[in-house]
C-alpha positions as CSV (number, residue, x, y, z in Angstrom):
1,M,8.5,41.3,-6.6
2,A,8.3,41.7,-2.9
3,N,11.4,40.3,-0.9
4,Q,9.7,38.3,2.1
5,D,11.6,35.9,4.4
6,H,8.6,34.7,6.5
7,G,5.5,35.4,4.5
8,V,4.2,34.2,1.1
9,T,3.1,37.7,-0.2
10,V,4.3,38.2,-3.5
11,G,4.2,41.4,-5.8
12,N,2.2,41.0,-9.0
13,T,3.5,42.7,-11.9
14,D,0.9,41.9,-14.3
15,D,-2.8,40.7,-14.2
16,W,-1.7,37.2,-15.0
17,A,-1.5,36.6,-11.1
18,P,-4.6,38.5,-9.6
19,A,-4.7,39.3,-5.9
20,H,-7.8,37.1,-5.3
21,W,-5.3,34.1,-5.7
22,Q,-3.4,34.9,-2.6
23,D,-5.1,32.5,-0.5
24,V,-4.8,29.7,-3.2
25,L,-1.2,30.6,-3.4
26,E,-0.5,30.2,0.5
27,E,-2.0,27.1,0.8
28,T,-0.3,25.6,-2.4
29,T,2.9,27.0,-1.2
30,G,2.6,25.3,2.2
31,W,2.1,21.8,0.2
32,L,4.9,22.6,-1.8
33,Q,7.3,23.0,1.3
34,N,6.1,19.8,3.0
35,L,6.7,18.0,-0.4
36,V,10.3,19.3,-0.5
37,R,10.8,18.0,2.7
38,F,10.2,14.6,1.9
39,D,13.9,13.5,0.6
40,T,12.7,11.6,-2.3
41,S,16.0,11.5,-4.0
42,N,16.0,8.8,-6.9
43,P,17.9,6.3,-6.5
44,P,16.6,5.1,-4.2
45,G,13.2,7.0,-4.8
46,N,11.2,6.3,-1.6
47,E,8.1,8.4,-2.8
48,R,5.7,6.8,-0.3
49,P,5.7,9.4,2.7
50,A,5.2,12.4,0.0
51,A,2.6,10.2,-1.7
52,Q,0.5,9.4,1.2
53,F,1.0,13.2,2.2
54,L,-0.7,14.3,-1.1
55,H,-3.1,11.4,-1.1
56,D,-4.1,12.4,2.6
57,I,-5.0,16.3,1.5
58,L,-6.9,14.9,-1.6
59,V,-9.0,12.5,0.7
60,S,-9.8,15.3,3.2
61,E,-11.4,17.2,0.2
62,G,-13.8,14.4,-1.0
63,I,-11.7,13.5,-4.1
64,E,-11.3,10.2,-5.3
65,S,-7.6,9.1,-4.5
66,E,-5.4,5.9,-4.7
67,V,-1.5,5.2,-3.9
68,A,-0.2,2.6,-6.3
69,G,2.9,1.1,-7.2
70,P,5.1,-2.0,-7.9
71,Q,6.3,-1.8,-4.4
72,P,5.3,-0.1,-1.0
73,H,8.1,2.5,-1.0
74,R,7.8,3.3,-5.1
75,S,4.4,4.9,-4.9
76,S,2.5,7.1,-7.4
77,V,-0.9,8.7,-6.6
78,L,-3.7,8.8,-8.8
79,A,-6.8,10.9,-8.2
80,R,-9.9,11.8,-10.2
81,V,-12.7,14.5,-10.0
82,P,-15.4,13.0,-12.5
83,G,-16.9,15.0,-15.2
84,D,-20.4,14.0,-16.7
85,G,-18.5,12.7,-19.9
86,S,-20.4,15.2,-22.6
87,G,-17.1,16.8,-23.2
88,G,-14.9,13.6,-24.0
89,R,-12.5,11.6,-22.2
90,P,-10.4,12.8,-19.3
91,L,-7.9,15.5,-19.2
92,L,-4.9,14.0,-17.4
93,L,-2.2,16.0,-15.2
94,V,1.0,14.3,-14.8
95,S,4.0,15.2,-12.4
96,H,6.3,13.4,-10.5
97,L,7.6,12.9,-6.6
98,D,11.1,11.9,-7.0
99,V,13.9,14.3,-7.3
100,V,17.7,13.9,-8.3
101,P,20.1,13.4,-5.5
102,A,21.3,16.7,-3.5
103,T,24.3,17.1,-1.3
104,P,24.6,20.3,1.2
105,A,27.9,21.2,-0.5
106,G,27.5,24.7,-2.3
107,W,23.6,25.4,-1.3
108,D,22.9,28.4,0.6
109,V,20.3,26.3,2.3
110,E,19.7,22.7,3.3
111,P,18.7,21.3,0.2
112,F,15.4,19.5,1.9
113,S,14.7,22.6,4.2
114,A,12.0,24.1,1.7
115,T,13.3,27.4,2.9
116,L,11.1,30.4,2.0
117,R,13.5,33.5,1.2
118,D,13.6,36.3,-1.1
119,G,10.2,35.6,-2.7
120,F,11.5,31.8,-3.5
121,V,10.7,28.2,-2.2
122,W,14.3,26.8,-2.2
123,G,15.2,23.0,-2.0
124,R,15.7,19.9,-4.0
125,G,12.7,19.5,-6.3
126,A,10.9,22.9,-5.7
127,M,11.4,23.5,-9.5
128,D,11.6,19.9,-10.8
129,C,8.9,19.0,-10.2
130,K,7.2,19.3,-6.7
131,H,5.9,22.8,-7.5
132,R,3.9,21.2,-10.2
133,V,2.5,18.6,-8.0
134,A,1.3,21.1,-5.6
135,T,-0.2,23.3,-8.2
136,Q,-1.8,20.2,-10.2
137,A,-3.3,19.1,-6.9
138,M,-4.7,22.5,-6.2
139,M,-6.6,22.1,-9.6
140,L,-8.5,19.2,-8.5
141,V,-9.2,20.6,-5.0
142,L,-10.4,23.9,-6.7
143,A,-12.7,21.9,-9.2
144,K,-14.0,20.1,-6.1
145,R,-14.6,23.0,-3.8
146,R,-16.2,25.4,-6.2
147,G,-18.4,22.5,-7.5
148,L,-17.3,22.7,-11.4
149,N,-19.9,21.2,-13.6
150,L,-16.9,19.3,-15.3
151,K,-17.7,18.0,-18.8
152,R,-14.7,15.5,-18.6
153,D,-13.0,14.1,-15.8
154,L,-9.9,15.8,-14.4
155,V,-7.1,13.0,-13.3
156,L,-4.2,13.8,-11.4
157,A,-1.1,11.3,-11.6
158,A,1.8,12.4,-9.4
159,C,4.4,9.8,-10.0
160,A,7.3,7.8,-8.8
161,D,10.7,7.4,-10.6
162,E,10.4,10.0,-13.4
163,E,14.3,10.8,-12.8
164,T,15.5,7.2,-13.7
165,G,13.2,6.3,-16.6
166,G,9.8,6.1,-15.2
167,Q,9.6,2.2,-15.1
168,N,8.4,2.3,-11.5
169,G,5.9,5.2,-12.0
170,M,4.2,6.1,-15.0
171,G,5.3,3.0,-16.9
172,W,4.0,1.0,-13.9
173,L,0.6,2.8,-14.1
174,A,0.2,2.7,-17.8
175,E,0.5,-1.2,-17.7
176,N,-1.2,-1.8,-14.3
177,R,-3.8,1.2,-14.1
178,R,-4.5,1.6,-18.0
179,D,-8.0,2.6,-17.2
180,E,-7.3,5.1,-14.7
181,V,-4.6,6.6,-16.7
182,D,-6.6,6.9,-20.2
183,A,-7.2,10.4,-21.2
184,E,-7.8,12.3,-24.3
185,Y,-5.3,14.9,-23.3
186,V,-2.4,14.5,-21.0
187,L,-0.2,17.6,-19.7
188,G,3.1,16.6,-18.5
189,E,6.7,17.7,-18.3
190,G,8.8,19.6,-21.0
191,G,7.2,22.7,-22.0
192,G,5.4,25.8,-21.0
193,G,8.2,28.0,-20.3
194,E,8.1,31.6,-21.5
195,V,10.9,32.7,-23.6
196,P,11.4,36.5,-24.2
197,A,12.9,37.5,-27.5
198,P,13.6,40.8,-29.1
199,Q,10.6,40.2,-31.6
200,G,8.1,39.3,-28.9
201,K,7.7,36.4,-26.4
202,Y,7.2,32.6,-27.0
203,C,5.7,29.8,-25.0
204,A,6.9,26.4,-26.0
205,V,4.5,23.4,-26.0
206,A,6.3,19.7,-26.2
207,T,4.3,17.9,-28.7
208,A,7.3,15.5,-29.3
209,E,9.9,13.9,-27.8
210,K,13.4,12.1,-29.1
211,G,14.0,8.6,-28.6
212,A,17.2,7.5,-26.6
213,F,19.5,4.3,-26.1
214,E,22.6,3.4,-24.7
215,L,25.1,1.4,-26.9
216,T,28.4,0.0,-26.2
217,I,31.2,-0.5,-28.9
218,T,33.7,-2.9,-28.0
219,L,37.0,-3.1,-29.4
220,R,39.3,-6.1,-29.0
221,A,43.0,-6.8,-29.9
222,P,46.0,-9.0,-28.9
223,G,47.8,-7.9,-25.7
224,G,51.4,-7.3,-25.0
225,H,54.1,-5.5,-23.2
226,S,53.8,-1.8,-23.9
227,L,57.7,-1.8,-24.3
228,R,57.0,-3.0,-27.8
229,I,55.3,-1.1,-30.4
230,I,52.3,-2.9,-31.7
231,P,50.2,-1.3,-34.4
232,N,46.4,-1.3,-34.8
233,G,45.7,-1.9,-31.1
234,A,42.3,-1.5,-29.6
235,M,43.4,2.0,-28.1
236,S,44.6,3.4,-31.6
237,R,41.6,2.0,-33.2
238,L,39.4,3.6,-30.5
239,G,41.0,6.6,-31.9
240,Q,39.5,5.9,-35.4
241,V,36.1,5.7,-33.8
242,L,36.1,8.7,-31.9
243,A,37.2,10.7,-35.2
244,R,34.4,9.3,-37.1
245,L,31.7,9.9,-34.3
246,E,33.0,13.4,-34.0
247,E,30.5,15.3,-35.8
248,M,28.0,13.2,-33.8
249,R,25.4,13.9,-36.2
250,L,24.1,10.7,-38.0
251,S,21.3,12.0,-40.2
252,S,18.6,14.6,-40.3
253,T,14.8,14.6,-40.5
254,L,12.4,17.2,-40.6
255,T,9.3,16.0,-38.2
256,E,5.9,17.7,-38.4
257,T,6.6,19.3,-35.0
258,V,10.0,21.2,-36.2
259,A,8.3,22.1,-39.3
260,L,5.6,24.0,-37.5
261,S,8.1,25.3,-34.9
262,I,10.0,27.0,-37.6
263,E,7.0,28.1,-39.5
264,T,5.5,29.6,-36.5
265,L,8.8,31.2,-35.4
266,A,10.3,32.6,-38.5
267,P,7.9,35.2,-39.6
268,G,8.8,37.2,-36.7
269,Q,12.3,37.2,-36.7
270,T,14.9,39.5,-38.4
271,A,15.9,39.0,-42.1
272,P,19.1,37.1,-41.5
273,V,17.4,34.6,-39.0
274,Q,14.4,34.1,-40.9
275,N,16.2,33.2,-44.0
276,A,18.1,30.7,-41.9
277,L,15.3,29.1,-40.4
278,Y,13.5,28.7,-43.9
279,A,16.8,27.1,-45.0
280,L,16.1,24.2,-42.5
281,L,12.9,23.2,-44.1
282,K,14.7,21.4,-47.0
283,D,17.0,18.8,-47.0
284,D,19.4,20.6,-49.6
285,T,19.6,23.7,-47.8
286,R,19.5,22.5,-44.1
287,E,23.3,22.4,-43.4
288,G,23.8,25.9,-44.8
289,G,20.8,27.2,-43.0
290,M,22.0,25.8,-39.6
291,A,25.5,27.2,-40.0
292,A,23.8,30.7,-40.9
293,L,21.5,30.2,-37.8
294,R,24.5,29.6,-35.5
295,R,26.0,33.0,-36.6
296,S,22.3,35.1,-36.6
297,S,20.9,33.3,-33.6
298,P,23.0,31.1,-31.4
299,G,19.8,30.4,-29.0
300,L,17.5,29.2,-31.7
301,A,20.6,27.4,-33.1
302,G,20.7,25.3,-29.8
303,W,16.8,24.8,-30.0
304,F,16.7,23.3,-33.4
305,E,20.1,21.4,-33.9
306,P,18.9,18.5,-31.7
307,S,15.4,18.2,-33.2
308,L,16.5,18.0,-36.6
309,Y,19.4,15.2,-36.2
310,N,19.9,11.8,-35.1
311,S,23.0,11.8,-33.1
312,I,25.5,9.7,-31.3
313,V,27.4,11.1,-28.3
314,P,30.7,9.0,-26.7
315,T,30.2,9.5,-23.0
316,M,32.3,7.1,-21.0
317,V,35.4,4.7,-21.8
318,Q,36.7,1.4,-20.2
319,G,39.6,-0.6,-20.7
320,G,43.1,-1.7,-19.8
321,E,44.4,-3.9,-17.3
322,S,47.7,-2.3,-16.6
323,E,49.7,0.8,-17.2
324,H,52.6,-1.3,-18.5
325,A,50.4,-3.4,-21.2
326,Y,48.3,-3.0,-24.4
327,P,44.6,-3.4,-23.6
328,T,43.0,-6.5,-24.8
329,E,39.7,-4.9,-24.7
330,V,38.3,-1.0,-24.8
331,K,34.5,-0.5,-24.3
332,L,33.1,3.0,-25.4
333,H,29.6,3.7,-24.1
334,C,27.6,6.0,-26.1
335,N,24.0,7.8,-25.9
336,V,22.3,7.8,-29.0
337,R,19.2,9.9,-29.6
338,F,16.6,9.4,-32.2
339,L,13.9,11.4,-33.7
340,P,10.2,10.2,-34.0
341,G,9.6,8.2,-37.1
342,E,12.8,6.7,-36.9
343,S,13.2,3.2,-35.9
344,I,16.1,2.0,-33.6
345,E,17.3,-0.4,-36.2
346,N,17.6,2.1,-39.0
347,V,19.9,4.4,-36.5
348,L,21.9,1.3,-35.6
349,D,22.2,0.7,-39.5
350,L,23.8,4.6,-39.7
351,I,26.1,3.8,-36.9
352,R,27.0,0.6,-38.5
353,A,27.8,2.5,-41.7
354,R,29.9,5.1,-40.1
355,L,32.0,2.9,-38.3
356,D,32.6,0.4,-41.3
357,G,36.1,-1.0,-42.0
358,I,37.4,-0.6,-38.2
359,D,38.7,-4.2,-37.6
360,D,37.8,-6.2,-34.7
361,L,34.9,-4.0,-33.5
362,E,31.8,-5.2,-32.0
363,I,28.5,-2.9,-31.4
364,G,26.6,-4.3,-28.6
365,E,22.9,-4.8,-28.0
366,V,20.7,-1.7,-27.3
367,E,20.4,-1.0,-23.6
368,E,18.1,1.2,-21.5
369,S,15.8,2.3,-24.9
370,F,13.4,4.9,-24.6
371,F,11.0,5.7,-27.7
372,A,10.2,8.6,-29.5
373,W,6.6,10.3,-29.7
374,E,5.0,12.8,-31.5
375,S,1.6,14.2,-31.1
376,S,-0.4,16.5,-33.4
377,S,-0.9,20.0,-32.5
378,D,-4.2,20.1,-34.2
379,T,-6.0,19.3,-31.4
380,A,-8.8,21.4,-29.3
381,L,-6.1,21.2,-26.3
382,F,-3.3,23.2,-28.0
383,R,-6.0,25.8,-29.6
384,A,-7.0,26.2,-26.0
385,I,-3.5,27.0,-24.6
386,R,-2.8,29.2,-28.0
387,D,-6.2,31.1,-27.4
388,L,-5.6,31.5,-23.7
389,Y,-2.3,33.0,-24.2
390,E,-3.7,35.6,-27.0
391,D,-6.2,36.4,-24.5
392,L,-3.8,36.8,-21.4
393,S,-0.6,38.0,-22.9
394,P,-1.2,39.6,-26.4
395,G,1.8,39.1,-28.5
396,T,3.0,35.6,-26.9
397,V,3.2,33.0,-29.6
398,V,2.5,29.7,-28.6
399,V,5.1,27.5,-30.6
400,P,5.5,23.5,-30.6
401,L,8.4,22.1,-29.5
402,L,10.3,18.9,-30.0
403,L,12.3,17.7,-26.5
404,G,15.6,16.5,-27.0
405,G,15.2,14.7,-23.7
406,A,12.7,11.8,-22.5
407,T,10.0,12.2,-19.8
408,D,7.5,10.0,-18.6
409,V,4.5,10.8,-20.6
410,R,6.1,8.9,-23.5
411,F,4.5,5.9,-21.7
412,L,1.1,7.3,-22.7
413,R,1.5,7.9,-26.2
414,A,-1.4,6.7,-28.5
415,P,-2.9,7.8,-31.8
416,D,-6.2,8.8,-30.3
417,R,-4.6,10.7,-27.3
418,A,-2.8,14.2,-27.4
419,V,0.2,14.2,-25.1
420,Y,1.7,17.3,-24.5
421,G,4.7,18.7,-22.3
422,F,3.0,21.9,-20.8
423,F,3.2,23.5,-17.6
424,P,2.8,27.5,-17.1
425,S,5.9,28.9,-15.9
426,I,8.4,31.7,-16.2
427,S,11.8,32.0,-14.8
428,M,12.4,34.5,-11.9
429,T,15.9,33.5,-10.7
430,P,18.6,35.9,-10.9
431,A,20.5,36.2,-14.2
432,G,23.4,34.0,-14.2
433,R,22.2,32.0,-11.4
434,N,22.6,28.2,-11.9
435,S,19.5,27.6,-9.7
436,G,16.8,25.8,-11.9
437,G,16.0,22.1,-11.7
438,H,18.7,19.7,-10.9
439,C,20.8,22.5,-9.9
440,T,22.3,23.5,-6.5
441,N,20.2,26.6,-4.8
442,E,17.1,24.9,-6.7
443,R,14.2,27.4,-6.3
444,V,10.8,28.2,-7.5
445,A,9.4,32.2,-7.6
446,L,6.2,32.5,-5.6
447,Y,5.3,34.7,-8.4
448,S,5.7,31.9,-10.9
449,I,3.6,29.5,-8.8
450,N,0.7,32.0,-8.5
451,R,0.9,32.6,-12.3
452,A,0.9,29.0,-13.0
453,L,-2.1,28.4,-10.6
454,H,-4.2,31.3,-12.6
455,I,-3.2,30.0,-16.0
456,L,-3.8,26.5,-15.5
457,Y,-7.2,26.9,-13.7
458,E,-8.4,29.0,-16.9
459,L,-6.9,26.6,-19.4
460,I,-9.0,23.7,-17.5
461,T,-12.1,25.8,-17.3
462,R,-11.9,26.5,-21.0
463,L,-11.2,22.8,-21.8
464,C,-13.5,20.9,-19.3
465,L,-16.4,23.5,-19.0
């Protein structure tokens, strides 16, 4: 890659990012820098100025666009380039305008400066995910400028509030702008990264997400002065709870997505890794397979373990009124993650069974719940992604992925809709540097933006023309 302090020239190392995209890259990079300079830290959000900036660009290109949201300062952008409808319902591109907070401490640049340095745009949100906002917006602009004869509408939703759950962004749009976000295919956050491996290269497409909720477990007991010896107090029973939750895994379930992931990845692996992966497919060999996978491929073990288990993780403890008194109440806050196909009540039953027999224990109400979802990979969109990588990067294997985290595309799940996490990207940051999304010195490579522009445009033309 060419190092540039003041320009946007980027060295091409393969034909994914051809030179004739240079003008498009420069324009997209400028949009990205302007978007980063809007401080949309969430909380509080205040996405309106960034939304208005994006809306004005789209309107200036003759594109239908609307700024909408539950309050003026919590604004999303909806835009559309119409097709003739002969190819089916729309393709919806989803991104978000808000970012996690940042303080200058530890940064090499000001977090909202959008500094262009060493072939990267630096700043909070550059990676997560304003480069996706700018790139997706450019897809609509190119479709309009080039007069593409689209067979389906191409729609953009650049949303507020993804970082704190999405209720003021995509959640609000799904409820109040239902027709505008209706689509046959949705491309959102969570996949598309290319992962090199000893046996080849992989590109993950997130076709499923785990659900999540917060849960508080309360332990109560009579108080008393700490000079006394009182057995079975609230704090000692907290130790019993933590011991029972130490494994964190509640139960395992093999989803369609994970089964396909294993079947896709296994053939290209060494024998020990392959055998461990195939063992994950069966209930009676899964535990042994996971242990073997941790030994033979820690990276793959880290990928598959969260996608095979419902889990509960203690995260915070509250209790006590004095340093010299037994607490009368101790609260343990837990984050629970569950797989598609599971109900919250079934997961609660597993937790109750795990903690059965501990005295004076109360499992509270479910809080901040996110639902799990799974989309089929047997779609024209998934096949188009797979065929595109086969053509442009032979040897790259496209793998369905179950995300452990939650994104705002969950509000769009429906039986007649393929909802995927996919945005073409490649990490160009120096090895060992913690500089991705949410990190200090967050930045995105110009080369990666150029690559994403080219791949996403190719995908859209294959699917929509």
